[in-house]
C-alpha angles and dihedrals in degrees: 000000000000095000098044121103115260110286095006097091113121094208128226098283095050091045090053095047096045099035139018135285089257089057089055094049103040109152096017095119093052090044088057089050091052091061083085090074097079089039090056091043096052092043091052091045093051093046094049089045090054090051093050093044091049088057090050097049092129094051122079122234136034132270122332117239091252092050092048089049093051093044089049091052093047094047094048090048091054093046092048094049091050095048102033096097088060092045089053092048091050091052092046091050093050094043090056087073093053096060118101119266094259092058093046092056091055095051119084115245092240092067090079092063124086091244092046093052091045092050093046093048091048093050096045103035110011125219094325089059090072088060099045108133095015093130092056091047092051092047088050098050108025098069095051094043092048090050090046095053093043090053092044091053091050093046092047092051092047091047092051092051091047092050091050090050093051091047091051091048092049093049092048090048092050092048090052091049092052094047092050 
């Protein structure tokens, strides 16, 4: 549905009734594999954050907004580079359905599988074919991820301070009630 021309999408029900279950869920396996992207991103971010905070042990506070932004950008870039071949395969599998009927008949059925797409990419474009469009993907995702992690760090720090202040207030109130 994502790769169909506007207004030309069959919809899930029509796909299921006219085709097979596998037609309806093309690319699902690779999409599940791509859930590793945010896991890699957050792991890299946390590891880099720990390294920076160890170096700042004598200073109070967490990451600055700029440091969180840079770490967010670096961690998303690393995650994207590591998972981009799978992203490219997913797009190619899903785009195989958006071709017109004449093109579909010429393509072998195996090209819609992960291994079929990988073999075709390797034969036609070599290793660099798996990274075609990587720059655009990084530009698309890095800024939003860096902003997200910067804001998350600032919200986490503020929430932590707020929780400590509330706790201190509640303990002081409880002590005053007991002494009264």
